[in-house]
C-alpha positions in Angstrom: 137.6 176.4 98.7 134.3 175.0 97.5 133.4 174.0 93.9 130.2 175.3 92.5 128.4 175.0 89.2 125.3 176.7 87.6 122.9 173.9 86.8 119.2 173.1 85.9 119.3 175.5 83.0 117.5 173.3 80.4 114.0 174.3 79.4 111.4 172.1 77.9 112.8 170.2 75.0 115.9 172.4 75.0 118.9 170.9 76.8 121.7 173.0 78.4 124.7 171.7 80.3 125.8 168.3 81.6 124.2 168.2 85.0 124.5 164.5 85.7 128.2 164.4 84.8 129.0 167.5 86.9 126.9 166.9 90.0 129.0 164.1 91.6 132.1 166.4 91.7 130.8 169.7 93.1 130.0 171.1 96.5 127.4 173.7 95.5 124.7 173.6 92.8 123.3 177.0 91.7 119.9 176.0 90.2 118.1 178.1 87.7 114.6 179.3 88.8 112.8 179.6 85.5 113.5 183.2 84.3 116.6 182.4 82.1 116.4 178.6 82.1 114.9 175.8 84.1 111.2 174.8 84.3 109.3 173.0 87.0 110.3 169.5 85.9 113.9 170.5 85.3 114.0 172.1 88.8 112.6 169.0 90.3 115.0 166.7 88.6 118.0 168.9 89.4 117.1 169.1 93.1 116.8 165.3 93.2 120.2 165.0 91.6 121.7 167.4 94.2 120.1 165.4 97.0 121.4 162.1 95.6 125.0 163.5 95.6 124.6 165.5 98.9 125.4 168.8 97.1 124.4 172.1 98.8 121.8 174.0 96.8 121.5 177.7 95.9 119.0 179.6 93.9 120.2 181.0 90.5 117.8 183.9 89.7 118.1 186.2 86.7 116.3 189.0 84.8 113.2 187.6 83.0 115.0 186.8 79.8 114.4 183.3 78.5 115.2 184.2 74.9 118.5 185.8 75.8 119.4 183.2 78.5 119.5 186.0 81.0 122.6 187.5 79.5 120.9 190.8 78.5 120.8 193.6 81.0 117.4 195.1 81.8 116.5 198.5 83.4 114.6 197.5 86.5 113.6 199.5 89.5 114.8 198.4 93.0 111.3 197.2 93.8 111.2 195.1 90.6 114.6 193.5 91.4 113.5 192.7 94.9 110.3 191.2 93.7 111.9 189.1 91.0 114.5 187.7 93.5 111.8 186.9 96.0 109.6 185.2 93.3 112.4 183.0 91.9 114.0 182.1 95.3 110.6 181.2 96.6 109.9 178.9 93.7 113.1 177.0 94.2 112.7 176.8 98.0 109.1 175.5 97.6 110.2 172.8 95.1 113.2 171.9 97.3 111.1 171.6 100.5 109.0 168.9 98.8 112.1 166.7 98.5 113.5 167.7 101.9 116.3 169.7 100.4 117.3 173.1 101.9 118.4 176.1 99.9 121.3 178.0 101.5 122.5 180.7 99.1 121.6 182.9 96.1 123.8 183.4 93.1 122.4 185.8 90.5 122.8 184.8 86.9 124.3 186.4 83.8 123.5 190.1 83.3 121.9 190.4 86.8 125.2 189.1 88.3 127.3 191.5 86.2 125.0 194.4 87.0 125.2 193.5 90.7 129.0 193.8 90.5 129.0 197.1 88.5 125.9 199.0 89.6 125.6 199.9 93.3 121.9 200.3 93.1 121.5 196.7 91.8 123.7 195.3 94.5 121.8 197.2 97.1 118.4 195.9 95.8 119.7 192.3 95.9 121.0 192.7 99.4 117.6 194.2 100.4 115.8 191.2 98.8 117.9 188.8 100.9 117.7 190.8 104.1 113.9 190.8 103.8 113.6 187.1 103.1 112.3 185.2 106.1 115.0 182.6 105.7 118.8 183.3 106.1 120.4 183.2 102.7 124.1 183.8 101.7 124.7 185.9 98.6 127.4 184.7 96.2 129.3 187.5 94.5 132.5 187.8 92.4 135.8 188.0 94.3 137.3 191.3 93.3 140.1 193.6 94.5 137.3 195.8 95.9 135.7 193.0 98.0 136.0 195.0 101.2 133.4 197.6 100.1 131.0 194.8 99.1 131.5 193.1 102.4 130.9 196.3 104.4 127.6 197.0 102.7 126.5 193.4 103.1 127.4 193.4 106.8 125.2 196.5 107.4 122.3 194.5 105.9 123.2 191.4 108.0 123.7 189.4 104.7 126.6 186.9 104.6 128.7 186.6 101.4 130.5 183.9 99.4 133.2 185.3 97.2 133.7 183.2 94.0 136.3 183.0 91.4 136.0 181.3 88.0 138.0 178.3 86.8 137.1 178.6 83.1 137.1 182.4 82.4 139.8 184.8 81.7 140.2 188.0 83.8 140.8 191.5 82.6 143.2 193.9 84.4 140.3 195.4 86.3 139.5 192.1 87.9 136.3 191.6 85.9 135.7 188.7 83.6 136.4 189.3 79.9 133.2 189.5 77.9 132.4 186.2 76.2 132.5 188.0 72.9 136.3 188.7 73.4 138.9 186.2 72.1 140.3 184.2 74.9 137.4 184.9 77.4 136.7 181.2 77.9 139.8 179.2 78.8 141.0 175.9 77.3 141.3 172.9 79.6 145.0 173.4 80.1 144.7 177.1 80.9 141.8 176.4 83.2 143.7 173.9 85.2 146.7 176.2 85.4 144.4 179.0 86.7 142.9 176.8 89.4 146.3 175.6 90.5 147.5 179.2 90.8 144.4 180.1 92.8 144.9 177.2 95.2 148.7 177.7 95.6 149.0 181.5 95.6 145.5 183.0 95.8 146.0 184.8 92.6 145.0 184.9 88.9 146.9 186.2 85.9 145.0 188.6 83.7 144.8 188.8 79.9 147.8 191.2 79.9 149.9 189.2 82.4 149.0 191.2 85.6 148.8 189.3 88.8 145.6 189.8 90.9 145.2 188.8 94.5 141.7 187.3 95.2 140.0 186.2 98.4 137.9 183.2 97.3 135.4 181.0 99.1 134.0 179.1 96.1 135.3 178.3 92.6 132.8 178.2 89.7 132.9 175.9 86.7 130.3 176.3 84.0 128.2 173.2 83.2 127.6 174.4 79.6 131.4 174.5 78.9 132.5 171.1 77.6 136.1 171.8 78.6 135.1 172.5 82.1 133.0 169.3 82.3 135.9 167.2 81.0 138.3 168.8 83.6 136.0 168.9 86.6 137.5 165.8 88.2 141.0 167.2 87.9 139.8 170.6 89.2 138.2 168.8 92.3 141.5 167.0 92.9 143.4 170.4 92.9 141.0 171.7 95.5 141.2 168.7 97.8 
């Protein structure tokens, strides 16, 4: 199981996350492409940091929502979603190529990620965007009980998938993450480590009501803007080793 983190989400004078503290411990860095966070200089610095620590790089595109940090859903046509994915991925790949860094996957951010998992038309548009891209890119989606259906559709489009679980977020009984507005949605360090250990040893998570969910997981996400996650990341990495 790989360890991934969403990084490069600062913008101008506004700082988000603890990129330099997190990068030495992770396998995959999902780097913001400017629509919810990140700017050219932040992208450049984050790519250099990933290269320094030999971390695999992915693009982290979102809806065009800087003010809302990409956490507000937008009603976009399939053509718009395809174009905004191509635009952001191309920006990161261009910046990465200057430093001799390759980009291997795409992980949508925030509301775009949530819409991808809950709205078939959004998932289809994102698959189309990656299928059309001249470079092979793997799509990172959430590991759910319904992963088979997502895999079948991706296979038809010749798009590979990474299924990810979350170290620091609580799950609802439907297998979706609890909304951040709900109490207990973001786990404490102790609960986080317990959830990671359960995933590693049993391939399951325990939901908010105590239900046990089986998950097929390729990569585990920790959030760089969650101080508890940053403080625990070394211990999380040890659990995955």
